[in-house]
FISE-292785 format. One line per 4 residues: number of its first residue (from 1); their letters; for each residue x, z, y of N, C-alpha, C. Coordinates in nm, 2 decimals, padded with zeros to 4 digits. Each point is the difference from the previous one (the first is absolute). Example, Ala and Ser with C-alpha at 12.3 -4.5 7.8 and 13.67 -1.06 7.14 Angstrom:
1	AS	01.32/00.78/-00.57/-00.09/00.00/00.12/00.09/00.00/00.12 ~ -00.04/-00.07/00.11/00.09/00.00/00.11/-00.08/00.08/00.11
REM end
This chain:
1	MWPY	00.02/-01.34/-02.57/-00.02/00.03/00.17/-00.11/00.12/-00.05 ~ -00.12/-00.03/-00.04/-00.10/00.07/-00.03/-00.02/00.13/-00.03 ~ 00.04/-00.01/-00.09/00.03/00.16/-00.07/00.07/00.08/00.06 ~ 00.08/-00.02/00.10/00.12/00.05/00.07/-00.12/00.06/00.18
5	LLKR	-00.11/-00.07/-00.01/-00.04/-00.02/00.10/-00.12/00.18/00.00 ~ -00.05/-00.03/-00.13/-00.07/00.07/-00.07/00.08/00.15/00.02 ~ 00.12/-00.01/-00.08/00.07/00.13/-00.01/00.02/00.07/00.15 ~ 00.05/-00.07/00.08/00.00/00.09/00.20/-00.11/00.00/-00.03
9	ILAT	-00.12/-00.10/-00.01/-00.11/00.11/00.06/-00.06/00.10/-00.07 ~ -00.04/00.03/-00.15/00.01/00.11/00.00/00.08/00.10/00.03 ~ 00.12/-00.05/-00.01/00.17/00.14/00.07/-00.05/-00.02/00.10 ~ -00.10/00.03/00.08/-00.08/00.02/00.12/-00.07/00.15/00.02
13	IPVV	-00.07/-00.01/-00.11/-00.12/00.07/-00.01/00.16/00.20/-00.02 ~ 00.05/-00.01/-00.07/00.05/00.15/00.01/00.06/00.00/00.13 ~ 00.08/-00.13/00.05/00.04/00.04/00.13/-00.12/00.04/00.15 ~ -00.06/-00.04/-00.06/-00.15/00.03/00.13/-00.07/00.13/-00.04
17	LVVM	00.03/00.04/-00.11/-00.04/00.20/-00.09/00.04/00.05/00.10 ~ 00.16/-00.01/-00.04/00.13/00.08/00.09/-00.03/00.04/00.16 ~ -00.05/-00.12/00.03/00.02/-00.02/00.17/-00.18/00.09/00.04 ~ -00.05/-00.03/-00.09/-00.12/00.07/00.03/00.02/00.16/-00.03
21	VIVF	00.05/00.05/-00.08/00.05/00.16/-00.05/00.09/00.03/00.11 ~ 00.13/-00.06/00.02/00.11/00.03/00.09/-00.08/00.03/00.15 ~ -00.09/-00.13/00.04/-00.12/00.06/00.11/-00.01/00.05/00.04 ~ -00.12/00.04/-00.09/-00.07/00.09/00.01/00.01/00.15/00.00
25	LMLR	00.19/00.03/-00.08/-00.02/00.21/00.04/00.09/-00.01/00.11 ~ 00.04/-00.13/00.07/00.09/00.01/00.05/-00.10/00.06/00.20 ~ -00.12/-00.08/-00.04/-00.07/00.01/00.14/-00.08/00.13/-00.01 ~ 00.01/00.05/-00.16/-00.07/00.14/00.01/00.05/00.15/00.03
29	LTPG	00.16/-00.06/-00.04/00.07/00.10/-00.05/00.13/00.04/00.11 ~ -00.03/-00.05/00.15/00.08/-00.03/00.08/-00.05/00.09/00.09 ~ 00.01/00.02/00.11/-00.04/00.10/00.06/-00.16/-00.03/00.07 ~ -00.05/00.06/00.07/-00.07/-00.06/00.08/-00.21/-00.01/-00.03
33	DPAA	-00.07/-00.03/00.01/-00.14/00.06/-00.01/-00.10/-00.13/00.07 ~ -00.06/-00.14/-00.08/-00.03/-00.07/00.11/-00.16/00.01/00.04 ~ -00.05/00.14/-00.05/-00.18/00.09/00.07/00.06/00.05/00.10 ~ 00.13/00.08/00.03/00.05/00.04/00.16/00.01/-00.11/00.07
37	NIAG	00.05/-00.10/-00.08/00.04/-00.14/00.18/-00.15/-00.03/00.00 ~ -00.08/-00.03/-00.09/-00.12/00.00/00.04/-00.08/00.04/00.04 ~ -00.02/00.11/00.02/-00.07/00.09/00.03/00.09/00.04/00.16 ~ 00.04/00.02/00.01/00.09/-00.01/00.14/00.06/00.19/00.05
41	DAAT	00.00/-00.02/00.12/00.05/00.13/00.01/-00.10/00.09/00.00 ~ -00.10/-00.03/00.07/-00.11/00.13/00.04/-00.06/-00.02/-00.17 ~ 00.01/-00.01/-00.12/-00.03/00.04/-00.13/-00.02/00.16/-00.03 ~ -00.08/00.01/-00.08/00.07/00.12/-00.03/00.04/-00.02/-00.18
45	SEDI	00.02/00.15/-00.10/00.03/-00.02/-00.09/-00.09/-00.03/-00.08 ~ -00.15/00.00/00.03/-00.10/-00.01/-00.08/-00.03/-00.17/-00.01 ~ 00.02/-00.06/00.18/00.03/-00.12/-00.02/00.03/-00.07/-00.07 ~ 00.13/-00.01/00.00/00.14/00.01/-00.08/-00.09/-00.02/-00.10
49	AELR	-00.02/00.13/-00.12/00.02/00.03/-00.07/-00.15/-00.12/-00.05 ~ -00.09/-00.02/00.06/-00.13/-00.06/-00.07/00.08/-00.15/00.00 ~ 00.04/-00.02/00.11/00.01/-00.15/-00.01/00.15/00.01/-00.10 ~ 00.05/00.04/-00.05/00.12/00.00/-00.10/-00.17/-00.04/-00.12
53	VKLG	-00.02/00.06/-00.05/-00.14/-00.03/-00.10/-00.08/-00.11/00.04 ~ -00.02/-00.02/00.10/-00.08/-00.16/00.01/00.09/-00.10/-00.01 ~ 00.14/00.02/00.01/00.14/-00.11/-00.06/00.02/00.05/-00.15 ~ -00.04/00.08/-00.06/-00.02/-00.03/-00.17/00.19/00.05/00.02
57	LEEP	00.05/00.08/00.11/00.18/00.06/-00.01/-00.04/00.13/-00.09 ~ -00.07/00.03/00.02/00.02/00.17/-00.04/-00.04/-00.01/-00.19 ~ -00.03/-00.07/-00.03/00.04/-00.07/-00.18/00.11/00.02/-00.04 ~ 00.08/00.01/-00.13/00.08/-00.03/-00.04/00.07/-00.11/00.00
61	LPVQ	00.11/00.00/00.00/00.13/-00.09/00.00/-00.04/-00.14/-00.12 ~ -00.03/00.04/-00.08/-00.01/-00.07/-00.10/-00.17/-00.07/00.02 ~ -00.06/00.07/00.07/-00.15/00.00/00.02/-00.04/-00.17/00.12 ~ 00.13/00.06/00.07/-00.02/-00.06/00.09/00.07/-00.18/-00.02
65	FAIY	00.09/00.03/-00.06/00.06/-00.17/-00.09/-00.08/-00.02/-00.09 ~ -00.06/00.06/-00.07/-00.13/-00.04/-00.09/-00.05/-00.11/00.10 ~ -00.10/00.12/00.09/-00.08/-00.10/00.05/00.04/-00.12/00.11 ~ 00.17/00.02/00.03/00.03/-00.13/00.09/00.05/-00.09/-00.12
69	AKNL	00.04/-00.03/-00.17/00.00/-00.04/-00.05/-00.12/-00.14/-00.05 ~ -00.17/00.06/-00.01/-00.11/00.00/-00.05/-00.03/-00.12/00.10 ~ 00.04/00.01/00.07/-00.04/-00.03/00.19/00.05/-00.10/-00.05 ~ 00.09/-00.06/00.02/00.12/-00.03/00.03/-00.05/-00.14/-00.16
73	LKGD	00.04/00.02/-00.07/-00.09/-00.06/-00.09/-00.10/-00.08/-00.04 ~ -00.12/00.07/00.14/-00.04/-00.09/00.02/-00.06/-00.12/00.10 ~ 00.16/00.02/00.09/00.02/-00.08/00.15/-00.02/00.08/00.09 ~ -00.05/00.16/00.00/-00.03/00.02/00.09/00.10/00.14/00.03
77	FGES	00.06/-00.06/00.21/00.13/00.06/00.01/-00.02/00.16/00.09 ~ -00.11/00.00/-00.02/-00.05/00.16/00.10/-00.05/-00.05/00.14 ~ -00.04/00.10/00.07/-00.04/00.03/00.14/00.14/00.03/00.07 ~ 00.01/-00.03/00.12/00.10/00.06/00.05/-00.01/00.18/00.05
81	FYYK	00.10/00.05/00.02/-00.07/00.15/00.04/00.00/-00.02/00.14 ~ 00.04/-00.09/00.08/00.04/00.00/00.15/-00.14/-00.10/00.03 ~ 00.05/-00.12/-00.04/-00.14/-00.10/00.07/-00.10/00.00/-00.01 ~ -00.04/00.07/-00.15/-00.14/00.00/-00.12/-00.02/-00.16/00.05
85	RPVM	00.04/-00.07/-00.04/00.02/-00.05/-00.03/00.06/-00.09/-00.21 ~ -00.05/-00.11/-00.03/00.05/-00.01/-00.10/00.15/-00.08/-00.01 ~ 00.08/00.06/-00.06/00.15/-00.01/-00.04/00.02/-00.15/-00.01 ~ -00.07/-00.07/-00.08/-00.01/-00.21/00.04/-00.02/-00.07/00.10
89	SMVA	-00.06/00.07/00.07/-00.06/-00.10/00.08/00.11/00.03/00.13 ~ 00.05/00.15/00.01/00.11/-00.01/00.12/00.16/-00.05/-00.06 ~ 00.00/00.01/-00.14/00.12/-00.12/-00.03/-00.01/-00.16/00.04 ~ -00.13/-00.01/-00.04/-00.08/-00.14/00.06/00.03/-00.09/00.13
93	DGIE	-00.03/00.14/00.08/00.00/-00.04/00.13/00.14/-00.02/00.04 ~ 00.12/00.08/-00.04/00.15/00.02/00.00/00.09/-00.11/-00.08 ~ -00.07/-00.11/-00.11/00.08/-00.05/-00.06/00.04/-00.11/00.07 ~ -00.04/-00.07/00.07/-00.03/-00.14/00.09/00.13/00.05/00.10
97	PTLS	00.00/00.10/00.11/00.11/00.02/00.05/00.10/-00.02/-00.03 ~ 00.01/00.10/-00.12/00.13/00.07/-00.08/00.05/-00.15/-00.05 ~ -00.07/-00.14/-00.04/00.03/-00.09/-00.12/00.06/-00.09/00.10 ~ -00.07/00.01/00.17/00.10/-00.10/00.04/00.11/00.00/00.10
101	LALF	-00.01/00.14/-00.01/00.10/00.02/00.06/00.12/00.05/-00.14 ~ 00.01/-00.02/-00.08/00.09/-00.01/-00.12/00.04/-00.13/00.03 ~ -00.11/-00.07/-00.05/00.00/-00.17/-00.05/00.07/-00.04/00.17 ~ -00.03/00.05/00.11/00.11/-00.04/00.10/00.12/00.00/00.04
105	TIVI	00.03/00.12/-00.03/00.12/00.05/-00.01/00.06/-00.07/-00.15 ~ -00.05/-00.01/-00.06/00.13/-00.07/-00.12/00.01/-00.12/00.03 ~ -00.09/-00.04/00.06/00.00/-00.17/00.02/00.10/-00.04/00.09 ~ 00.03/00.13/00.15/00.13/-00.05/00.10/00.10/00.07/-00.11
109	ACLI	00.01/00.08/-00.05/00.11/00.04/-00.04/00.06/-00.07/-00.09 ~ -00.09/-00.07/-00.10/00.12/-00.11/-00.07/-00.01/-00.09/00.01 ~ -00.04/-00.11/00.13/00.06/-00.09/00.07/00.06/00.01/00.07 ~ 00.07/00.12/00.06/00.11/00.01/00.11/00.12/00.05/-00.12
113	AVPL	-00.02/00.10/-00.12/00.09/00.09/-00.11/00.10/-00.09/-00.07 ~ -00.15/-00.10/-00.04/00.09/-00.14/-00.10/00.13/-00.07/00.05 ~ -00.02/-00.06/00.06/00.07/-00.10/00.09/00.10/00.11/00.08 ~ 00.02/00.14/00.01/00.09/00.08/00.10/00.07/-00.01/-00.16
117	GTLA	-00.07/00.03/-00.02/00.08/00.15/-00.15/00.10/-00.20/-00.11 ~ -00.07/-00.06/00.01/00.11/-00.13/-00.06/00.08/-00.09/00.09 ~ -00.03/00.03/00.14/00.07/-00.06/00.15/00.15/00.12/-00.03 ~ -00.04/00.10/-00.04/00.13/00.10/00.02/00.04/00.00/-00.14
121	AFKQ	00.00/-00.06/-00.12/00.04/-00.02/-00.14/00.08/-00.16/00.02 ~ -00.04/-00.09/00.10/00.04/-00.10/00.00/00.17/00.00/00.05 ~ -00.08/00.09/00.15/00.15/00.03/00.05/00.06/00.18/00.03 ~ 00.04/00.01/-00.13/00.05/00.12/-00.07/00.16/00.00/00.09
125	GSWV	-00.05/00.17/00.02/00.12/00.01/00.10/00.04/-00.07/00.15 ~ -00.09/-00.08/00.05/00.03/-00.07/00.15/-00.07/00.17/00.08 ~ -00.02/-00.06/00.14/-00.06/00.07/00.10/-00.22/-00.04/-00.02 ~ 00.02/-00.05/-00.06/-00.15/00.00/-00.03/-00.06/00.05/-00.07
129	DRLI	00.11/00.00/-00.16/-00.05/00.10/-00.13/-00.01/00.15/00.13 ~ 00.13/00.05/00.01/-00.07/00.12/00.08/-00.01/00.08/00.04 ~ -00.02/-00.16/00.08/-00.19/00.06/00.11/-00.12/00.04/-00.07 ~ -00.01/-00.11/-00.05/-00.18/00.08/-00.10/00.03/00.08/-00.07
133	MAFS	00.11/00.04/-00.07/00.05/00.11/-00.11/00.00/00.12/00.14 ~ 00.05/00.02/00.16/-00.05/00.12/00.05/-00.13/-00.01/00.05 ~ -00.04/-00.11/-00.01/-00.15/-00.01/00.03/-00.12/00.10/-00.15 ~ 00.06/-00.04/-00.12/-00.06/00.07/-00.08/00.04/00.12/00.00
137	VIGF	00.15/00.07/00.03/00.01/00.17/00.03/-00.09/00.03/00.09 ~ -00.06/-00.04/00.09/-00.07/00.05/00.21/-00.12/-00.01/-00.12 ~ -00.06/-00.10/-00.09/-00.15/00.00/-00.03/00.01/00.11/-00.08 ~ 00.10/00.02/-00.08/-00.05/00.14/-00.10/00.02/00.13/00.04
141	SVPV	00.02/00.00/00.12/00.07/00.14/00.10/-00.13/-00.01/00.06 ~ -00.02/-00.01/00.07/-00.10/-00.05/00.12/-00.12/00.10/-00.06 ~ -00.11/00.10/00.01/-00.05/00.00/-00.06/-00.14/-00.11/00.10 ~ -00.12/00.02/-00.09/-00.13/-00.11/00.05/-00.07/00.04/00.10
145	FVIG	-00.01/00.09/00.02/-00.05/00.08/00.13/00.04/-00.04/00.08 ~ 00.20/00.03/00.05/00.07/-00.03/00.14/-00.03/-00.18/-00.02 ~ -00.03/-00.07/-00.07/00.02/-00.09/-00.02/-00.10/-00.06/00.07 ~ -00.13/00.01/-00.03/-00.13/-00.01/00.06/-00.03/00.07/00.13
149	YVLI	00.05/00.12/00.05/-00.09/00.01/00.17/00.18/-00.07/00.08 ~ 00.07/-00.07/-00.08/00.10/-00.05/00.08/-00.05/-00.12/00.05 ~ -00.04/-00.09/-00.12/-00.11/-00.11/-00.01/-00.09/-00.02/00.12 ~ -00.12/00.14/00.03/-00.08/00.02/00.04/00.00/00.03/00.15
153	YFLA	00.11/00.05/00.04/00.08/00.03/00.12/00.03/-00.16/00.04 ~ 00.10/-00.09/-00.03/00.07/-00.08/00.03/-00.17/-00.14/00.03 ~ -00.03/-00.01/-00.12/-00.09/-00.13/-00.04/-00.19/00.02/00.02 ~ 00.04/00.18/00.01/-00.17/00.03/00.02/-00.06/00.06/00.23
157	VKLE	00.10/00.10/-00.01/-00.01/00.03/00.16/00.06/-00.09/00.07 ~ 00.14/00.02/-00.02/00.06/-00.10/00.10/-00.03/-00.12/00.01 ~ 00.06/-00.11/-00.12/-00.04/-00.13/00.02/-00.17/-00.04/00.04 ~ -00.08/00.09/-00.14/-00.14/00.01/00.03/-00.04/-00.19/-00.07
161	WFPV	00.13/00.02/-00.15/-00.02/-00.09/-00.08/-00.12/-00.01/-00.14 ~ -00.04/00.13/00.01/-00.05/00.05/-00.14/-00.13/00.10/00.07 ~ -00.13/00.02/-00.07/-00.03/00.13/00.00/00.09/00.12/-00.05 ~ -00.02/00.10/00.09/00.06/00.18/-00.07/-00.05/00.00/-00.12
165	QGYQ	-00.08/00.01/-00.06/-00.07/00.10/-00.09/-00.13/-00.14/-00.07 ~ -00.07/00.05/-00.14/-00.10/-00.07/00.00/-00.03/-00.06/-00.10 ~ -00.12/-00.03/-00.07/00.03/-00.11/-00.09/-00.13/-00.07/00.02 ~ -00.03/-00.18/-00.11/-00.06/-00.10/00.05/00.02/-00.03/-00.14
169	RIGD	-00.23/00.03/-00.06/00.04/-00.09/-00.12/-00.04/-00.08/00.06 ~ 00.04/-00.09/-00.18/00.05/-00.14/-00.01/-00.13/-00.04/00.02 ~ -00.18/00.04/-00.01/-00.07/-00.06/-00.03/-00.06/-00.01/00.15 ~ 00.05/00.05/00.11/00.00/-00.02/00.15/00.12/-00.06/00.03
173	GVAG	00.07/-00.09/-00.03/00.06/-00.09/00.04/00.17/00.01/-00.04 ~ 00.04/-00.13/-00.04/00.10/-00.01/-00.07/00.14/00.02/00.09 ~ -00.07/-00.09/00.10/00.14/00.02/00.14/00.04/00.14/00.06 ~ -00.16/00.07/-00.02/00.05/00.15/00.10/00.05/00.08/-00.15
177	WAYR	-00.01/-00.04/-00.11/-00.02/00.08/-00.10/00.16/-00.02/-00.04 ~ 00.07/-00.04/00.01/00.18/-00.08/00.01/00.04/00.08/00.12 ~ -00.07/-00.05/00.12/00.08/00.02/00.13/00.02/00.20/00.00 ~ -00.14/00.08/-00.03/00.11/00.15/-00.09/00.06/00.03/-00.06
181	LILP	00.01/-00.12/-00.11/00.10/00.08/-00.11/00.13/-00.01/00.04 ~ 00.02/-00.16/00.08/00.12/00.02/00.04/00.14/00.11/00.00 ~ -00.04/00.08/00.12/00.07/00.11/00.02/00.01/00.15/-00.13 ~ -00.11/-00.01/-00.03/00.05/00.13/-00.11/00.10/-00.07/-00.11
185	ATAL	-00.08/-00.19/-00.04/00.13/-00.02/-00.08/00.10/-00.05/-00.04 ~ 00.07/00.00/00.15/00.09/-00.04/00.02/00.08/00.16/00.03 ~ -00.05/00.11/00.05/00.06/00.07/00.01/00.07/00.09/-00.16 ~ -00.19/-00.08/-00.13/00.04/00.06/-00.09/00.10/-00.06/-00.11
189	SVIF	00.04/-00.17/00.06/00.05/-00.07/-00.14/00.16/00.07/00.03 ~ 00.06/00.02/00.14/00.10/00.06/00.01/00.14/00.00/-00.16 ~ -00.06/00.12/-00.01/00.05/00.03/-00.13/-00.03/-00.03/-00.13 ~ -00.12/-00.09/-00.01/00.00/-00.08/-00.12/00.06/-00.12/-00.02
193	IALI	00.05/-00.04/00.19/00.10/-00.13/-00.01/00.09/00.04/-00.03 ~ 00.09/00.21/00.05/00.14/-00.05/-00.08/00.06/00.04/-00.11 ~ -00.18/00.05/-00.05/00.08/-00.01/-00.19/-00.05/-00.11/-00.08 ~ -00.05/-00.11/00.08/00.00/-00.15/-00.07/00.08/-00.07/00.04
197	ARMT	00.05/-00.03/00.12/00.15/-00.05/00.02/00.09/00.06/-00.09 ~ 00.00/00.14/00.03/00.13/00.03/-00.11/-00.03/-00.03/-00.16 ~ -00.10/00.04/-00.07/-00.01/-00.06/-00.10/00.02/-00.18/-00.04 ~ -00.02/-00.06/00.12/-00.02/-00.15/-00.05/00.17/00.03/00.00
201	RTSV	00.06/-00.03/00.12/00.10/-00.01/00.02/00.13/00.05/-00.13 ~ -00.04/00.14/-00.05/00.06/00.01/-00.18/-00.02/-00.07/-00.07 ~ -00.14/-00.07/-00.03/-00.06/-00.05/-00.09/00.04/-00.12/00.01 ~ 00.08/-00.11/00.08/00.00/-00.13/00.05/00.16/00.02/00.02
205	LEVL	00.05/00.09/00.01/00.14/-00.03/00.00/00.13/00.03/-00.16 ~ -00.15/00.08/-00.08/00.06/00.00/-00.19/-00.02/-00.14/-00.05 ~ -00.09/-00.10/00.06/-00.05/-00.08/-00.01/00.13/-00.15/-00.02 ~ -00.03/00.03/00.15/00.12/-00.06/00.09/00.16/-00.06/-00.10
209	NEDY	00.00/00.10/-00.05/00.13/00.02/-00.10/-00.02/-00.06/-00.15 ~ -00.12/-00.01/00.00/00.00/-00.07/-00.15/00.05/-00.17/-00.01 ~ 00.04/-00.03/-00.14/00.01/-00.13/00.01/-00.07/-00.13/00.04 ~ -00.10/00.03/-00.01/-00.09/-00.10/-00.03/-00.01/-00.03/00.20
213	IRTA	00.01/00.08/00.06/00.00/00.00/00.20/00.13/-00.06/-00.01 ~ 00.17/00.03/-00.03/00.02/-00.06/-00.03/00.01/-00.19/00.01 ~ -00.06/-00.02/-00.14/-00.02/-00.13/-00.04/-00.08/-00.02/00.09 ~ -00.11/00.04/00.07/-00.09/-00.07/00.09/00.08/-00.06/00.14
217	RAKG	00.12/00.03/00.00/00.08/00.05/00.16/00.07/-00.19/-00.07 ~ 00.08/00.04/-00.11/00.11/-00.12/-00.05/-00.14/-00.11/-00.01 ~ -00.08/-00.01/-00.02/-00.10/-00.13/00.01/-00.07/-00.09/00.11 ~ 00.07/00.15/00.12/00.03/-00.04/00.12/-00.17/00.02/00.08
221	LPQS	-00.09/00.09/-00.07/-00.11/00.00/00.04/00.02/00.08/00.14 ~ -00.11/00.01/00.13/00.03/00.02/00.13/-00.03/00.17/-00.03 ~ 00.02/00.07/00.04/00.02/00.17/00.03/-00.15/00.05/00.00 ~ -00.03/-00.06/00.05/-00.18/00.02/00.01/-00.07/00.03/-00.08
225	KVLL	00.06/-00.15/-00.13/-00.09/00.01/-00.08/00.07/00.07/-00.13 ~ 00.12/00.03/00.04/00.05/00.09/-00.06/-00.06/00.16/00.00 ~ 00.03/00.03/00.10/-00.11/00.14/00.01/-00.13/00.03/-00.04 ~ -00.04/-00.05/00.07/-00.21/-00.04/-00.04/00.01/-00.02/-00.08
229	KHAL	00.05/-00.13/-00.10/-00.05/-00.03/-00.18/00.07/00.09/-00.07 ~ 00.11/-00.01/00.02/00.08/00.07/-00.14/00.02/00.14/00.04 ~ 00.08/00.11/00.17/00.01/00.09/-00.05/-00.09/00.09/00.00 ~ -00.10/-00.04/00.14/-00.12/00.10/-00.01/-00.11/00.01/-00.05
233	RNAA	-00.02/-00.13/-00.05/-00.12/-00.01/-00.16/00.06/00.09/-00.09 ~ 00.12/00.03/-00.06/00.13/00.06/-00.13/-00.02/00.09/00.07 ~ -00.06/00.06/00.14/00.05/00.17/00.04/-00.17/00.03/-00.03 ~ -00.05/-00.01/00.07/-00.16/-00.01/-00.01/-00.05/00.15/-00.03
237	VPIV	00.04/00.05/-00.18/-00.04/00.04/-00.03/00.07/00.15/00.03 ~ 00.08/00.08/00.06/-00.02/00.06/00.05/-00.03/00.08/00.17 ~ 00.00/-00.18/00.04/-00.10/00.07/00.09/-00.16/00.01/00.05 ~ -00.04/-00.12/-00.12/-00.16/00.02/-00.07/-00.02/00.19/-00.03
241	TVIG	00.13/00.01/-00.03/-00.08/00.21/-00.06/-00.06/00.02/00.13 ~ 00.18/00.04/00.12/00.04/00.06/00.13/-00.18/-00.03/00.05 ~ -00.01/-00.15/-00.01/-00.14/-00.02/00.09/-00.12/00.06/-00.03 ~ -00.03/00.02/-00.16/-00.14/00.06/-00.04/00.02/00.12/-00.04
245	IAIA	00.13/00.05/00.08/-00.03/00.17/-00.02/-00.01/00.03/00.16 ~ 00.11/-00.09/00.11/-00.06/00.03/00.10/-00.16/-00.07/00.03 ~ -00.12/-00.05/-00.04/-00.11/-00.02/-00.02/-00.06/00.12/-00.03 ~ 00.06/00.09/-00.10/-00.10/00.07/-00.04/00.06/00.13/00.09
249	ILIS	00.13/00.04/-00.03/-00.04/00.06/00.15/-00.02/00.01/00.18 ~ -00.05/-00.15/00.01/-00.12/-00.03/00.11/-00.09/00.10/00.00 ~ -00.08/-00.04/-00.13/-00.13/00.07/-00.01/00.00/00.10/00.03 ~ 00.05/00.08/-00.08/-00.02/00.15/00.01/00.08/00.13/00.06
253	GVVV	00.10/-00.09/00.11/00.11/00.06/00.04/-00.04/-00.04/00.16 ~ -00.10/-00.08/00.05/00.02/-00.05/00.15/-00.08/00.14/00.11 ~ -00.01/00.11/-00.02/-00.06/00.12/00.02/00.09/-00.01/00.15 ~ 00.10/00.07/00.04/00.11/-00.03/00.12/-00.04/-00.07/00.12
257	TESV	-00.01/-00.17/-00.07/-00.01/-00.09/00.05/-00.19/-00.07/00.11 ~ -00.09/00.07/-00.14/-00.12/00.04/00.06/-00.02/00.10/00.11 ~ 00.00/00.08/-00.05/00.06/00.13/00.10/00.04/-00.05/00.17 ~ 00.13/-00.07/00.01/00.04/00.00/00.12/-00.09/-00.14/00.02
261	FVIP	-00.04/-00.11/-00.01/-00.12/-00.13/00.03/-00.10/00.05/00.02 ~ -00.11/00.16/-00.09/-00.08/00.01/-00.06/-00.12/-00.12/00.01 ~ 00.05/-00.01/-00.15/-00.04/-00.13/-00.08/-00.09/00.12/-00.18 ~ -00.11/-00.06/00.02/-00.08/00.10/-00.07/-00.01/-00.02/-00.13
265	GLGL	00.09/00.01/-00.02/00.03/-00.04/-00.17/00.03/00.08/-00.10 ~ 00.07/-00.01/-00.16/-00.03/00.11/-00.07/00.16/00.12/00.04 ~ 00.04/-00.07/00.04/00.13/00.08/00.06/-00.02/00.07/00.15 ~ -00.13/-00.02/00.11/00.02/00.11/00.01/-00.17/00.03/-00.03
269	LTLD	-00.10/00.01/-00.07/-00.02/00.05/-00.10/00.04/00.16/-00.09 ~ 00.14/-00.08/-00.09/00.01/00.11/-00.02/00.10/00.10/00.05 ~ 00.05/-00.06/00.12/00.02/00.14/00.06/-00.10/00.12/00.08 ~ -00.16/-00.07/00.05/-00.10/00.11/00.03/00.01/00.03/-00.15
273	AIQG	-00.03/-00.01/-00.06/-00.06/00.07/-00.19/00.13/00.09/00.02 ~ 00.11/-00.01/-00.03/00.15/00.08/-00.02/-00.08/00.11/00.12 ~ 00.03/-00.02/00.12/-00.04/00.07/00.08/-00.14/00.06/00.01 ~ 00.01/-00.04/-00.09/-00.21/00.07/00.01/-00.06/00.11/-00.14
277	RDYP	00.12/00.01/-00.05/-00.07/-00.02/-00.19/-00.06/-00.07/-00.02 ~ 00.00/-00.11/00.00/-00.12/-00.05/-00.06/-00.01/-00.08/-00.17 ~ 00.00/00.11/-00.09/00.08/-00.03/-00.15/-00.12/-00.12/-00.06 ~ -00.05/-00.05/00.02/-00.09/-00.13/-00.02/00.08/-00.14/00.05
281	TVQA	-00.02/00.02/00.13/00.08/-00.11/00.06/00.16/-00.06/-00.04 ~ 00.07/00.20/00.00/00.12/-00.07/-00.03/00.05/-00.04/-00.16 ~ -00.10/00.06/-00.09/00.01/-00.02/-00.14/00.00/-00.17/00.01 ~ -00.10/-00.06/00.03/-00.09/-00.16/00.01/00.18/-00.05/00.04
285	LILL	00.03/00.02/00.11/00.05/-00.08/00.08/00.21/00.03/-00.12 ~ 00.02/00.07/-00.06/00.10/00.01/-00.03/00.02/-00.05/-00.14 ~ -00.15/-00.01/-00.06/-00.05/-00.05/-00.12/00.03/-00.17/00.02 ~ -00.06/-00.03/00.13/-00.06/-00.16/00.07/00.15/-00.07/-00.02
289	FSLV	00.16/00.10/00.08/00.13/-00.03/00.04/00.08/-00.04/-00.20 ~ -00.02/00.10/-00.05/00.04/00.02/-00.16/-00.08/-00.12/-00.03 ~ -00.10/-00.05/00.00/-00.04/-00.13/-00.05/00.07/-00.13/00.04 ~ 00.03/00.01/00.12/00.02/-00.07/00.08/00.18/-00.02/-00.01
293	YIIV	00.04/00.08/-00.04/00.20/-00.01/-00.06/00.00/-00.06/-00.10 ~ -00.10/00.05/-00.12/00.00/-00.06/-00.18/00.00/-00.17/00.01 ~ -00.16/-00.02/00.08/-00.03/-00.12/00.04/00.14/-00.08/00.02 ~ 00.05/00.01/00.14/00.10/-00.06/00.05/00.17/00.02/-00.09
297	NLLI	-00.04/00.08/-00.08/00.13/-00.05/-00.10/-00.03/-00.04/-00.11 ~ -00.11/-00.04/-00.03/-00.10/-00.12/-00.13/00.03/-00.10/00.06 ~ 00.00/-00.02/00.14/-00.03/-00.12/00.05/00.17/-00.04/-00.04 ~ 00.08/00.03/00.09/00.08/00.03/00.01/00.09/-00.05/-00.15
301	DVAY	-00.02/00.04/-00.09/00.06/-00.03/-00.13/-00.06/-00.09/-00.04 ~ -00.12/-00.06/00.01/-00.04/-00.09/-00.01/00.08/-00.17/00.09 ~ -00.02/00.07/00.14/00.10/-00.11/00.06/00.16/-00.08/-00.04 ~ 00.03/00.17/-00.13/00.15/-00.04/-00.03/-00.01/-00.18/-00.05
305	TLLD	-00.13/00.04/-00.12/00.00/-00.13/-00.08/00.06/-00.18/00.07 ~ -00.14/00.03/00.12/00.00/-00.11/00.10/00.12/-00.06/00.08 ~ 00.07/00.11/00.02/00.13/-00.01/00.09/00.15/-00.02/-00.15 ~ -00.02/00.02/-00.08/00.13/00.03/-00.05/-00.10/-00.09/-00.19
309	PRIR	00.01/-00.12/-00.01/-00.04/00.00/-00.20/00.04/00.02/-00.08 ~ 00.13/00.03/00.04/00.09/00.10/-00.08/-00.04/00.16/-00.12 ~ -00.13/00.05/00.16/-00.02/00.08/-00.11/-00.17/00.05/-00.03 ~ -00.03/00.09/-00.13/-00.08/-00.04/-00.06/-00.01/00.13/-00.03
313	Y	-00.17/00.00/-00.02/-00.03/00.16/-00.09/-00.03/00.02/-00.11
REM end
């Protein structure tokens, strides 16, 4: 196990380097000038040129990348062009809202999707199965922002059960923190409920056709025990894989939800940084999201050995 983990960790180094190079080049080769955005419409060409020199944008691309890589090795992600703040302090401010929304969403999705998928597999071909699969198709088809605005209209505006927008930090009260996350997490969880429920159904169906399930039923075990202890447990590997991927997607892909509900997380920060062509902030965020994907994939592989003792590395 440990040699395998060491190899996986070492393999992340070239991946991170490739991500650094691609993001660096994409930002600088696409049209647009961050100096012009910062200077504003009233700025002259001389003002913009002077600002480009201050930001280091007049240097050749290899020199800019060398400076960026050197600072990164020292743990310095640079200063935001637009906000004039260290990038890491801005990222630190946005981590809690994004992690809170992601974890809240994945908990809701798992608590609903796994039982739904298991029930659909158990009731294969029945109206219950067709209803759950129809919900999965709708969950995949409807965009998150549409679900968000519908929930805001009915639950926040009409019924006034929840606040329309905003976020309360957990340090200011757990109850208020959870209360403000219910609506955005529910909107965001629909697509993941659909995804996890479909995967759970498929995995459990494959297991239900195995010989040991027929043996368990022949021994007279209750259906609940057959489903939970034998079927669902042995179908856990692909389900955990999808849940892990969903967590990584959530942390790096909550831009729309955070924009709709005005949550000051990493998604909203990414959107603002891209619109303002804030190179240091975009580079740091994409590098962070890449590391999240790598770590989550590694944890999924480790979890396989816990779920299925037959798996060895």
